[in-house]
Residue, then its C-alpha position, 0 to 999 in steps of 0.5 A: m377264702p371261698g372257692g369255686d369257679r364263680f369266686h375265681l372269676v370275681l377275683a379275676l375281674l377285681g384284679l383287672a379293675t385294680l390294674v385299670v384304676l391304678l393305671a388310670a390314676i398314675m397316667s392321669g397325673r392326679v395321684s402320685p405313683l407312691v399313693a396309687l401303688i399303696v392305696v389302690p391294691t389295698v382297697a381292692a384286697f379289702v373289697g375282695g374280703f382278704g381283710a387282715q391277710t392284706g398286711k401279710f401280702i404287703t409284707t411279703g411283697v416288700q420283703n421280696l423287693a428288699p434286695v432290689v430296693g437296696m441295690f437301687v438306693f446304693a446305685i443312685l448314691f454310687f453313680g451320683i458320687v462318681t458323677d460329682a467327681g467328674m467321671f462322665d465329663p470326658a464322655i460328655d465333652a466328646i459327645l458335645r464335640a461330635v454332635g455339637t448341639h444337634p438334638t437329632w444326633i444326641v437322641m440317636g446316640t442315646f438310643v445306640l448307647a442304651a442298646l449296646v449296654h442292654l446287650e448285658g440283658s439287665g434293664a436296671v444296669t442299662f438305665l444306671v449307665t445310660v441316663p446319668a451319662m446323657l442327662p447333663l447333656y440334655d439339661r445343658l441344651g434344654m432338651d425335653r427329659r421325656v425324650l431322653a427317657a423314651a430314647v433309653a426305653l427304646g434302646a433297651g426295649v427293642m433288644v430282645m436277646p436270647w439271655s434276657g428274662p422273657t426269652l428264658r422264661a418262655a423257653g422254660a415254660l415251653k421246655v424248648p431250647v433257647a436258641t431254637l426259640y430265639r433264632p427265628l426272631l432275630p430278623a424281626v429284632l433287627c428290623g425293630i432296631v432300625f425302626a426304633l432308630g428312625l423314631c429317635w431320628w424323628l424325635g431329634r428332628r422335632e426337638t431341633r425345631r422346638l429349640i430353634e423356635r425358642g431362639g436356640t441354634a440347634g446346629r451341628d456347627v456350634v461348639v458348646t462350651r461347658t461351664l461348671t459352677e464353683g461348687e461343681l469344680a470343688l467336687r471334681r477329682p480329675k486326677r482320679l478319673w481312671i481310678n473312678v472308671a476302673l472302680t465302675v467297670t469293676v463294680l458292674g463287671l463283678m455284678i454281671a458275673s454274679v460274683l456278688p449280689p448287685v446290692a452288695m456290689f453297689m454298697l461296696g462300690t459306694a463306700a470305695a467311691l467315697l473313700l477314694n474321692y472324698p476322704s474326709v467324714k464331712m465331705q462324705r456326709e455331704r455327698v450322701d446328703a446331696h443324693a439322699r433325696g433321690a435315693l429316698m424317693m426311689a426307695s419309697i416308690l419301689l417299696a410301694a411297688g412291692a406292696f402292690t405286687g405282694i397284694m396282687q400275687g398273694s391274693g391270687m388276682i394275677t393268677a385268676m386273671a391269667s387263667h381267665a384271659v384265654a377263655y374268650v378266644p374263639r376256636g376258629a381264630a386260633s390260627h391268628v393267635p400268634f399275630a394277635l398276641g404280638v399286636v397286644s403283647m406290648p400293652l400286656s406288659l402293663l397288665f401282667d408281670p413276666d412271671s405271671f404271663y410266661f408261666g401262667v398265661l402263655p402255657v394256657v394259650v399254647e395248650t389251647t392253640k396247640m390242640l387246634g394245630v398252632a405251633p407253640a413256638s409261634v405263640a411264644h414268638g408273638a409274646l416275645l415281640g412286646q410282653m416285658t421286652v419292648g414293653f418293660p420300660v413303661s410297665p409299673l410291674t417292673p422296678a426298672t421302670f421306676l428307676l428309669v423315671g427316677l434317674s430321668g426326673v420324669e413323672l411316671g404318668a408323663h413318661q407313659r403318655f409320651t413313650i407308650p405310643l413309640l414302644w407300641a409302634t416299634s412292637l407292631a413294626m417287629v410283629l409285621a416283620a415277623a409275619l412277613f418272614g413267616v415267623l408268626v404262622p400256625 
């Protein structure tokens, strides 16, 4: 391929155009994410002159995502099987008794559950645990599934933890201890949690009004009686409830402890769940068939995302974008970079994957501003208040986003249009809090 700064700039512009077209295509709802993730970067690669190399880029991207695809497929099967067996029924009944049919408390409870689960640090685990547990409740009350996805996204996104991927990447890129980097952020994170919980209260109030306008009661004094169909009752295994709970805890615990890779744990968990709940071959086949459509759709979207990231990384478009993004920062504005970066950090999740940003963009920004007297940690703090933290649940550059929308049954474009303003508002609240606490200072 040709070299030189001119080609590097052209490549950066091509990458930016690719991302803009991709996001516009998905968010407009006129093109499915599967088609957009495959066609847009492929066309861009041929426009960039990569020709036959495009196939190698796609293959590499798909291979890199293969373990993730396997994990998601078997995770969908596993949670589908234990849900069919009734493992979440007691939890759903307890929530119904506690909150009645009041969407305000339901949405806030969804946020709290997601935030607690995300203490583990994995968005995928958070979505796999929270959405299947809460979705039947939302469907039973006729609540908007976009609200479910938004509440889960807020709960996961606002939990900026010292052991989360972006924090570890930032600390590694700047070669500073994680505790030293994270400690000043804690007050801003706590403020973000309170703000996001308030947003969930507002979403719940809005759902309450909508349901009442439709003729529902949406009152806390109403007791919801669960009615299962004959088919659902035939699948329930109430006597195996604690066995299923123990199996789920074991699978998640061993996965978190890294005893076995996630894909291996969910494969073993799926096999065990089938054997424990549905020992006959006929029923095992029926349970797999029942959830195969969701698993296949998720796998196809993830593989398409692998093709997209493979092309963007293999062609060098992301690297070129990273190196040119900081070239337009005025020298006199260096002291404002931490705050400005915080303001745009959440939308940057739509443009840069965490590796490209924290290992590509951030070090260049830090070095540029360091010469002008800006503390490197302040720049990192601005980035951590949104880039692939608050912003990751809506980014097409992370597979967890597709897991969230897939489990929630919401189109990616609809999820982004509904949730991006909420996440950005939360990120801005955290940025303002950090500024008030003196974190984002030169």
